VMD Tcl script that draws the C-alpha trace (Angstrom):
set ca {
  {108.29 86.41 125.29}
  {107.59 86.08 121.62}
  {106.37 89.77 121.29}
  {109.42 90.99 123.43}
  {111.67 89.18 121.09}
  {109.96 90.47 117.87}
  {110.00 93.97 119.18}
  {113.67 94.03 119.20}
  {113.75 94.13 115.29}
  {110.24 94.97 114.04}
  {107.97 97.94 114.84}
  {104.44 99.38 114.33}
  {101.69 97.59 112.58}
  {104.09 95.06 111.28}
  {105.11 93.95 114.76}
  {101.34 93.22 115.72}
  {100.84 91.40 112.27}
  {103.81 89.16 112.68}
  {103.07 88.36 116.39}
  {99.48 87.20 115.58}
  {100.47 85.22 112.66}
  {103.14 83.55 114.86}
  {100.63 82.87 117.76}
  {98.14 81.33 115.06}
  {100.64 79.04 113.76}
  {101.83 77.86 117.22}
  {98.16 77.03 118.11}
  {97.92 75.09 114.95}
  {101.05 73.21 115.75}
  {99.87 72.42 119.14}
  {96.65 70.97 117.67}
  {98.83 68.44 115.64}
  {99.21 70.51 112.52}
  {102.47 71.06 110.65}
  {105.67 72.19 112.46}
  {108.11 74.16 110.51}
  {111.84 74.39 111.64}
  {114.18 76.78 110.04}
  {117.73 75.67 109.63}
  {119.26 78.58 107.67}
  {118.52 81.82 105.92}
  {120.81 82.64 102.96}
  {120.66 86.17 101.45}
  {120.73 86.09 97.67}
  {120.56 89.77 96.70}
  {119.90 93.05 98.57}
  {119.43 96.44 96.83}
  {119.25 99.55 98.94}
  {116.69 102.25 97.87}
  {116.13 105.73 99.09}
  {113.59 105.94 102.00}
  {111.59 108.70 103.50}
  {112.52 110.39 106.80}
  {114.99 108.56 108.91}
  {115.06 105.30 107.11}
  {115.59 103.50 103.93}
  {114.07 100.74 101.64}
  {115.55 97.61 100.29}
  {114.65 94.83 97.92}
  {115.84 91.57 99.12}
  {115.82 88.03 98.10}
  {116.52 85.22 100.42}
  {116.45 81.51 100.60}
  {114.89 79.63 103.73}
  {116.31 76.00 104.30}
  {114.26 74.18 106.70}
  {111.93 71.18 107.40}
  {108.14 70.71 107.80}
  {106.92 67.87 109.85}
  {103.37 66.37 109.83}
  {101.47 63.11 110.29}
  {104.65 61.36 111.65}
  {107.10 62.43 108.71}
  {109.43 65.23 107.80}
  {109.99 67.06 104.41}
  {113.05 69.11 103.74}
  {112.27 72.47 102.09}
  {113.98 75.24 100.46}
  {111.81 78.43 99.85}
  {112.65 81.66 98.10}
  {111.29 85.01 99.15}
  {111.60 88.38 97.57}
  {110.22 91.47 99.40}
  {110.55 95.18 99.63}
  {111.48 96.07 103.19}
  {111.11 99.29 104.94}
  {113.58 99.99 107.58}
  {113.36 102.81 110.06}
  {115.19 104.21 112.85}
  {112.90 103.53 115.88}
  {114.05 104.03 119.67}
  {117.70 104.37 118.56}
  {117.65 101.01 116.57}
  {117.05 100.01 112.96}
  {113.72 98.09 112.78}
  {111.72 96.52 110.23}
  {108.78 98.89 109.84}
  {107.17 97.48 106.52}
  {107.27 94.49 104.30}
  {105.62 93.88 101.05}
  {106.29 90.45 99.70}
  {106.85 90.54 95.99}
  {107.42 86.77 95.52}
  {107.61 83.26 97.11}
  {108.64 79.90 95.52}
  {109.65 76.45 96.66}
  {113.09 75.59 94.96}
}
mol new
graphics top color blue
foreach p $ca { graphics top sphere $p radius 0.5 }
foreach p [lrange $ca 0 end-1] q [lrange $ca 1 end] { graphics top cylinder $p $q radius 0.2 }
display resetview
């Protein structure tokens, strides 16, 4: 189910990488590790750049609001991310084909 859901919007090697990262984090959570819950995602900026072929690139900055629970208590978190995204037309849909994280910080 996780793979099928991701496959709707992610393609290629990035799909495989995100799927494996998700599986690993779920295994840690099941073993009593931290559990994260995303409450909202707020796009702060988006710059569209030329791409190659049937796609484009974008540099985006977004904030993720959520909580992290571990050892019986919960912390509220806001993290900001900046990444260069590669968007490609795949199977008649726009999909995320590549992502290079440029920055990450807790606000």
